[in-house]
BAGU-324478 format. One record per residue: residue in three letters; x, y, z of N, C-alpha, C in turn. Coordinates in steps of 0.02 Angstrom, whole numbers, plus 50000, padded with zeros to 5 digits. Layout:
N
AlaXYZXYZXYZ
...
# end
This chain:
417
Met569415541656395569955546256375570535546056426
Met571155545856398571755545356448571805551856485
Lys571935551556548572035557756587572725558156615
Glu573025563256621573695564056654573595565256724
Ser574045562156769574025563756840574265570956848
Pro574095574256902574335580856915575055581956914
Ser575415576856938576165577156942576415577156875
Lys576135572856829576435572956758576195578956719
Ala575685581256735575415586956695575815593356711
Ser576135593456767576525599856786577235598456782
Ser577435592156762578165590656754578415591656693
Phe579065590156678579335591456611579045586156566
His578845588556508578435583656458578975580856411
Tyr578905573956408579415570056361579435572456294
Ala578935576656273578895579056205579525582956191
Trp579745586556239580315591156230580995587056214
Leu581065581056249581635577056241581515573756164
Ile580935572256146580845569756077581045575356025
Leu580855581256046581055586956004581815588255996
Leu582155587056051582895587656056583195581956002
Met582905576356011583195571155970583005572455896
Ala582395575055881582265577155817582745582155785
Phe582905587055828583375592055810584055589155791
Met584295583955832584925581055821584925576455763
Thr584335573455751584205569455695584305573055627
Val583955578955624584065583655567584755585855555
Phe585045587555615585765589555613586185584155575
Ala586085578355591586495573055560586295571255493
Ser585645570055483585395567655415585425573355362
Leu585345579355381585345584955328586035589355341
Gly586085591855396586635596455412587315593655392
Leu587375587155412588085584055394588025580455330
Ala587535575255320587495570655269587345573855203
Arg587045579555199586905583455139587275589255122
Phe587265593855176587595599955169588415599855170
Gly588625594155201589345593555195589645593555136
Tyr589245591155080589485591755012589605598854987
Ser589255603655010589335609854981590025612954993
Val590315611355054590995613755074591565608655050
Leu591385602655046591885597255031591955596354955
Leu591475598254914591495597254843592125599954810
Pro592365605454820592995607354790593575602954800
Ala593675600854865594205595854877594155589254849
Met593475586954846593345580654815593425580854743
Gln593255586254706593355587054637594065586454619
Glu594505589954659595235590154641595535583554655
Asn595305579954704595685573954728595475567954684
Leu594785568054665594525562254625594495564054554
Gly594655570254528594685572454463593935572754433
Leu593525575654464592835576254439592725582254396
Asp592375581654342592145587654304591495590054333
Gln591235595554304590635599154330590035594154331
Thr589945590454275589375585454268589365579454322
Glu590045576954325590155571654373590025573854445
Thr590185580254459590075583454527589275583954534
Gly588885586454487588185586454492587955579554500
Leu588185574354470587975567954475588075565054544
Leu588655566854575588825564954643588235567754695
Val588095573854688587595576854733586925573754717
Ser586755572754652586085569954637586025563154660
Ala586565559354661586555552554691586305552554764
Asn586545557454801586405557954871585665560354875
Leu585455564854835584785567054837584295561454805
Gly584515557454756584135552454730584055546854777
Gly584575545854824584415540654878583915543554923
Tyr583905549154939583405552254984582685551554953
Leu582655552654888582025552154854581805544554853
Phe582205539954847582065533154840581725531054908
Phe581985533154964581795531155024581145535055047
Ser581095540655017580475545055043579915541555016
Ala579945537454962579305533954945579065528654990
Val579495525955032579295520255078579435522155150
Gly579885527155164580055528755233579495530655278
Gly579015535355260578495537155297577985531155313
Ala577915527155262577475521155270577785516055321
Leu578415515255316578755510155356578725513155430
Ala578825519455442578705522655511578035521855535
Thr577515522155493576835521155519576715513755537
Arg577055509355493576915501955499577285499155562
Tyr577955501155571578385498455617578585502555675
Gly578425508955669578565513555724579165517755700
Pro579105524555714579685528655697580375527755728
Arg580355525155786581015524155824581475520255788
Ile581215513655769581615508955733581895511955667
Val581415514855622581595517055560582115523255566
Ile581975526955611582465532855620583165530455640
Ser583185526055687583825522955710584235519555655
Phe583855515455618584145511955562584405517155508
Gly583975522555495584175527255447584865530755463
Leu584865532855524585455536455552586115531455548
Ala586035525355563586545520555559586745519455485
Leu586285519655434586505518955370586805525255342
Cys586585530755371586845537155347587555537855373
Gly587735535755434588405535555456588855531055419
Leu588635524955399588955520755358589145523655297
Gly588665526755263588795529455198589275534955195
Met589265539255251589785544555254590475541755271
Trp590505536455312591165533855331591485530655264
Met591105527555224591335524055165591495529255108
Thr591175534555109591245539855062592055542455075
Gly592205542955142592895544655158593435540155138
Met593225533555119593705528455108593855527155036
Val593415529454995593445528654921593935531854885
Ser594135529354827594635532754780594405532554708
Asp593835529654697593535529554631592875533554630
Pro592795537454575592175541454573591555537854574
Gly591575531254541590955527254542590715525454609
Trp591255523054650591085521554718590885526954764
Ala591195532754749590985538454784590255539954775
Thr590045539654710589335541354692588895536254726
Phe589065529354728588685523754760588575525754837
Trp589135527154872589075528254945588745534654959
Cys588745539554915588365545454922587655544154917
Gly587475539354876586745536654867586535533154936
Val586935528854959586775526155024586675530855080
Thr587115535955081587015541255126586345544455120
Gly586125545655057585515549255048584915544855069
Ile584965537955055584415533455080584435534055159
Gly584935533455192584965534455270584635541155294
Ser584835546355254584555553155271583785553355267
Gly583505550755211582785550455204582445545955257
Ala582795540855272582535535455320582495538955387
Ser582895543555405582895546055470582545553155475
Asn582585557355425582345563755429581595563755421
Leu581325560155374580595560755361580185557655419
Pro580325551555444579995549255505579985554355567
Val580565556955581580665560555634580205567255634
Met580115569655574579735575455566578955573455573
Gly578775567555549578105565155561577975563255631
Leu578475561055665578395559555740578185565155782
Leu578365571355761578235577655796577485578655798
Ser577135576455743576445577955742576035573255787
Leu576365568055810576035564355867576165567055936
Trp576745570255941577025572256011576715579456024
Phe576555583455972576355589755985575685591555952
Ala575195595055988574575596455962574675601855909
Ser574135602755868574095607055805574355613955823
Arg574165616955875574345623855888575055624655900
Lys575465619355922576175619455926576595615655875
Arg576175613555821576505609355775577045613755734
Gly576905619555711577275623055669577935625055709
Met577815627155769578395629055814578875622755827
Ser578605616655838579055611155853579405609055790
Ala579095609055727579385607355669579935612555653
Gly579775619055672580315624355656580945622955695
Ile580895621055760581465619855800581835613555776
Ala581485609155753581795602855729582245603755662
Val581955607755618582315608855555582865613555566
Ser582915616655621583545620955632584135616855650
Gly584035610255655584625605855658585035606655598
Ser584835608255547585185609355482585665615255494
Ser585395620155527585845625955540586455623955579
Leu586355620155634586975618055674587405614255629
Gly587155610255581587605606955538587985610955496
Leu587715616555467588035621655430588575625155470
Val588405626755529588885630155569589505625455588
Leu589375619455606589935614455615590305613355554
Val590005612655496590345611155436590805617155418
Gly590505623355427590915629155407591495630055454
Met591475627755518592005628655565592535623355559
Leu592325617155556592705611155563593085609855491
Val592695609755441593005607755369593585611755354
Pro593605618455359594255622255340594855620155385
Glu594745618655444595275616755493595575609755473
Leu595105605355458595335598555438595645598655371
Leu595425602555326595715603055258596345605655260
Glu596465610155307597205613555314597675608955352
Met597395604755401597805600255441598015593855396
Phe597525591655360597705585355316597815586455244
Glu597715592755223597825594455154597375590855101
Lys597685587955054597235584755000596825578955025
Glu596995575455078596575570555105596105572855159
Gly596125579055173595695582255224594935580355220
Trp594655580355159594025578755145593805572255168
Arg594265567255165594175560955188594015560455265
Thr594435563755297594415564055372593765567755394
Cys593555572055357592915575355375592335570655367
Trp592275566455316591815561155306591775556355365
Leu592435554455383592445549355436592225552255500
Val592355558055513592135561555579591355561755576
Phe591075564355519590405564855512590025557855519
Gly590325552655488590025546155498590005543755571
Val590535545055605590535542455677590015545955715
Leu589945553155711589435556555743588725554255729
Cys588655552155666587955549755649587805542955677
Leu588335538555681588225532155712588075532655783
Leu588375537455820588275538755892587575541255903
Leu587325545755858586655548155864586155542355853
Ser586295537655803585895532155795585755528455859
Leu586265527055898586235523755963585715527656006
Ala585875534456009585435538556052584705538356035
Ala584615538355967583905538155948583535531655965
Leu583885526055964583625519855982583435519456053
Leu583855522756100583745522756170583185527556193
Leu583145533856155582775538756186582065540156157
Leu582055538756088581475540556052580845535456077
Arg580275537956073579665534556085579165535956032
Asp578765530956012578345531255954577695535655966
His577515536056030576845539056044576835541856118
Pro576485547356133576455548956199576195544156247
Asp575695539256217575425534056263575975530056297
Glu576505529256267577085525156292577295528656361
Lys577175534956373577395538256431576745540656470
Ser576195538156452575565539556484575445547556480
Leu575565549856423575465557356412575005558756355
Lys574785564756351574405567456292574925571856255
Pro574775573256190575235577356143575345584056185
Cys576005587256183576105592756211575675598756181
Gly575405602856220574985608456197574285606056190
Ser574065599856209573365597956201572905601856252
Leu572365603556231571855606556272571475600856311
Pro571235602356372570915597256409570375592856373
Ala569995596456326569455593056296569645589356230
Glu570275590156213570505587056153570655578956164
Ile570495575256113570555567856118571225566056090
Pro571615562156125572265559556102572255556656037
Thr572755557355998572775554455935572935546855938
Ala572765543055888572835536155890573545533855897
Val573625527855929574265524455935574465522155871
Pro575125522655848575285520155782575195512455776
Gly575325508855832575215501655820574545499255805
Asn574015503555820573375501755804573085505255738
Thr573525508855707573335512355643573805510955586
Ser574125504655588574585502955534574235501855470
Arg573635500055473573255499355411572835506155390
Ile573235510955381572915517655369572645517355299
Ser572225522055288571825522755219572295526755175
Trp572625523755132573125526955086572755531055035
Asn572105529855023571665534154981571625540955003
Leu571595541655070571545547855103572165552655089
Ile572695549555074573385552755064573385554354979
Tyr573305548754945573505549054873572895552554834
Arg572275552854864571745555854825571575563154859
Ser571995564954905571895572254936572175577754885
Pro571755581854865572015587754822572455592154857
Lys572355592454930572825597054964573515593854969
Val573535587754977574175584554982574565584854915
Trp574245583454859574505584854794574815592154785
His574365596254807574555603654802575165605154838
Leu575215601954901575855602954940576445599754905
Gly576295594054875576865590554838577165595154783
Val576695597854738576845601354681577245607454704
Ile577025610954756577365616654782578055615054806
Tyr578125609154839578785607054870579295605354820
Val579105604054750579575603354703580025609354692
Ala579695614854701580055621954688580635622354746
Phe580495620354803581005621354854581585616354846
Gly581425609954830581925604854816582355606854764
Phe582105609654704582515611454648582945617154662
Ser582675622754694583015628854700583515629054758
Tyr583345626954818583785628254870584405623454866
Ile584405617654833584935613154836585445615454781
Ile585255619654730585685622554684586095627954720
Tyr585745632154756586115637154795586595634354846
Leu586385629554885586835627254939587375622754905
Ser587255618654854587785613854829588305617654793
Phe588135623654759588675626854721588865633654744
Phe588675635154810588775641054841589575642754841
Val589885637554879590585638354892591015638054823
Val590865633154783591185631954718591115638154679
Tyr590515641754668590465647754630590895653354655
Leu590935654054728591325659854753592035658854741
Ile592255652654742592995650754741593225651654661
Arg592765648254615593015647654550592865653754506
Glu592315657454524592095662954477592155669654514
Gln592235670154573592275676654616592945677254649
Asp593435672454639594065673754666594095673254744
Tyr593635669954778593615669354850594105664154865
Leu594465664854926594845660054951594335655054988
His594585648254996594125643455020593905645255093
Asp594335648355130594165650455202593595655555202
Glu593735660355151593215665855147592525663355130
Ala592575658755078591895656355048591585651655110
Ser591965648155146591665643755202591425648455262
Leu591735653555271591505658655320590835661055302
Leu590715663055240590115665555214589575660155217
Phe589755654655202589315648855203589075647255275
Met589575647755325589405647255394588945652555416
Leu588905658555388588515663355405587735661355393
Ile587645657755344586925655155332586725650955389
Gly587195646555414587055642255470586855646555535
Trp587225651455555587135655855611586435659355605
Val586315662555545585695666355528585155662055540
Ser585195655755511584605651055506584445647055568
Leu584835648655619584725644355685584025645355708
Phe583725651055697583065651555724582495652355672
Cys582695652055614582225653255555581655648755560
Gly581825642155573581305637155575580755638555627
Val580985639555690580465641355742580115647555728
Ile580445652955700580125658655686579585657955631
Trp579745655255579579235654555520578735649255536
Gly578985644155579578465638655598577935641755643
Ser578145646355687577695649455738577225654455690
Val577535658355647577185662155601576625658455565
Ser576745652855539576315649155500575745646355549
Asp575865645755615575355643955661574895649655673
Arg575105655955657574625661755669574315664555606
Ile574755664855548574435667955493574205662855437
Gly574415656555454574175651255402574825648855361
Arg574785642655342575325639355302575415643155233
Ser574805643955202574835647055131575245653455128
Arg575065658055172575335664555168576095664455194
Ser576275660155238576915659155259577345656355201
Leu577065651555169577495648455112577575653755059
Phe577065657655041577155663054992577695667655006
Leu577795669855070578295675055091578995671355093
Val578975665855110579695661955119579935661255041
Tyr579485658454999579695657254929579945663354898
Leu579585668854912579705675554875580385678054900
Leu580545677454962581185679854994581765675654965
Gln581665669454961582135665054932582315666254859
Ser581785667454825581895669254759582365675554753
Val582265680154791582675686654790583385684054810
Ala583475680254859584195678454877584525675154824
Tyr584235670454781584495666954729584685671654679
Ala584295676054657584385680554602584955685454615
Leu584925687854683585465692454704586165689554703
Phe586235683454724586855679654721587175679554651
Trp586745679454600587025679154531587125685954509
Leu586615690454517586685697054485587155702054519
Ser587245701054581587695705754618588405702654624
Glu588855704854593589535701354594589955705854640
Thr589725707354701590075711554748590005707454816
Pro590445708154862590475704754922589875706754963
Ser589645712954961589015715254992588445711854970
Gly588395710654900587865707054877587805699854898
Phe588365696954893588395689554920588235689254990
Phe588435693955029588245694255103587495694955112
Met587215700055074586485700355080586095694055058
Ser586355690955004586055684754979585985679455035
Ala586605678255064586705673355118586265675155180
Leu586175681555196585775684155251585015682655239
Ile584765684555178584055683955163583915676155160
Phe584375671955132584225664955128584295661855196
Gly584715663755245584785661355308584205662855349
Phe583885668455337583285670455374582635665855362
Thr582675662255304582095658555281582315651155267
Ala582895648955279583165642855249582825636655258
Trp582665634755323582305628555332581595628855348
Ser581275634855337580625636555358580115632255314
Ile580295631155248579785627355208579715620755231
Pro580235616855242580105609955272579735609655333
Ala579855614655382579455614655441578695615755428
Ile578565620555388577895622255367577495616355333
Met577885612555291577615606955257577485601155307
Ala577935600355354577805594855399577195596455443
Ala577155602855468576565604955501575925604255462
Ala575925606555399575355605955351575105599255344
Cys575505593755342575375587055335574925584555392
Gly575105587355454574745585255509574055588855517
Asp574005594755480573405597955477572875595055425
Val573155593455369572745590855316572455584155331
Leu572895579755368572665572855380572755571855456
Glu572555565255484572645564155548573355563955566
Pro573555566055633574255566055651574635559455635
His574295553755652574675547555644574785546155571
Met574495549755524574675547955452575145553555429
Ala575415558155473575795563455447576515561255415
Ser576735556055447577395553155418577315550255346
Ala576765546855334576605544455272576425549955221
Ala576105554855239575935560455198576545564455183
Leu576985565755229577645569055223578075565455176
Gly578095558155180578425554555134578195555055061
Phe577565555455057577265556254988577415562554961
Ile577435568054988577525574954959578235575754953
Thr578705572254996579415572554986579665568754918
Leu579215564654895579365562254825579415567754779
Phe578945572554784579035578354743579605582354754
Phe579705583754818580265587654843580985584354818
Gly580965578154818581535573954802581675574254725
Ile581155574154686581205575254616581535581754603
Gly581315587154635581595593254617582295594154640
Gln582525591154697583225592054716583655586554683
Ser583365581554656583785577354614583975580754542
Leu583475583754517583555587254446583995593754456
Gly583935597054510584245603954521584985603554507
Pro585425599554548586115599154540586305597154471
Leu585905591654447586165589154378586015594554327
Leu585505598154329585355603654278585845609754283
Ala585985611154352586515616754361587185614554341
Gly587375608354354588045605754329588085605954255
Trp587605603854222587595604154148587625610854123
Met587195615754152587245622954133587915625954143
Ala588275623754200588915626654213589435624254161
Asp589365618054134589795615554087589605619554015
Tyr589005620054007588795623053940588945630553932
Phe588765634253987588835641653994589495643954017
Leu589895639054046590565640454078590415645054135
Ser589865644054175589695648354233589125644754271
Tyr589165645554337588595643454375587995648354378
Gly588105654454355587615659654357586915657654333
Pro586885654254271586205652554244585865647554293
Gly586175643454327585955639154371585565642554432
Phe585875647754452585545651954513584965655054486
Leu585035657454419584425660954391583795656254383
Ala583985650354367583455644954364583175643654433
Ala583555644054483583305642554554582875648454569
Ala583025654254556582585660354571581935660254537
Thr581965657554471581345657354437580855651754462
Val581125646354479580705640754506580445642854576
Ser580835645854614580645647954683580075652754674
Leu580095657554627579525662554621578885658454601
Ala578995653454564578395649254541578095646454607
Gly578485644054651578275640654711577825646054752
Ala578105652154751577775657554784577035659054763
Ile576955658854693576315659654663575875653954676
Gly576145647554676575755641654688575565641954760
Ser575875644354802575705644654877575055648854886
Leu574945653854849574345657954858573725653954848
Phe573715648754816573105645254801573025639054849
Leu573455638654901573375633254949572925634855006
Lys572445630755020571985632055076571995626555126
Ile572335628455182572375624055243572185627955301
Gln571725624555342571535627755402571875624455458
Thr572185629455508572515626255568572065627455626
Ser572165623255676571805623855739571965629355777
Pro571505633455811571695638755850572095637755911
# end
């Protein structure tokens, strides 16, 4: 068994640098590459002449790209190492955002949004799985919770930066936003290549939080031929996947059409809607670590039930209450739980299977998540055209989220003490 020297045992653990890079990876791959659409959609609609269905297709292309790579991203990370796959994904994500800012045709905009989604999946999934290797089970929920909070930083930056750039560059401001986001993502790709490590063994360390008697997890290079039957035939993994559909379907409707709904149906100014959208980012900064730590204590099942239930309330309130105070409460409730489900899911994958298979398992259940989030905007966009309102879409999100809460009650996963 590998042993740490006294100096290393008492010094700064490299796992915290891995966690910082995971946080920044989520910031770029989700906070910018996905949630940037929420604030930029109105300007893109006007400049490119998109109707509601085309707008839904634009978002679904991004999410469909994410779904496409979720089928192989975790497996590639297990086979070739997370560092290479994550760096490649961030680079592809940056390229997609840069090119999105250069297009003038809706078709090409949809294509590059899809490329951005592929890069997002290639970077986000493996980095969450990487944390299962660097952190022991009793710190897995906490570390995943910190990482997913990178989305909150993205929401805050988007909410602050986008209105300023739109005012400065007027109709072409949305292009400038995508160019800036693309450059940031490319820089983070280089940082990931230089700083990430595939396993604690590369630094002669054990996973952070390991007890003295615990045996280190296997090195990815020696476990590339993992038993896929353990993943695909695991009832618990399938259960996680089915539940994950509910989050993918519901949250993306809420975030994708949040600003558009307030501007077009509730007579909000763009700055006012962006400010409320930014509130979600500020409130959600610590939601991941809070709920991740809660799940370490009370279990994944109970935590998922509570989060899904609260999010269902947030979606329903956003539609039913046509007052500023109602919209504020909806944003507050969602922000308090925003990224907790992905954090709990990532931790649960490390609990159900061996940590070195967490990336592959997370990739598998993200297929379900991706199906939900690909169908969500498309259905909500169609419903908006048919009912002449985004309201029914938010009602659908609330209903599906409630179904996720009920499904979570039947999930049985045991965490280490």
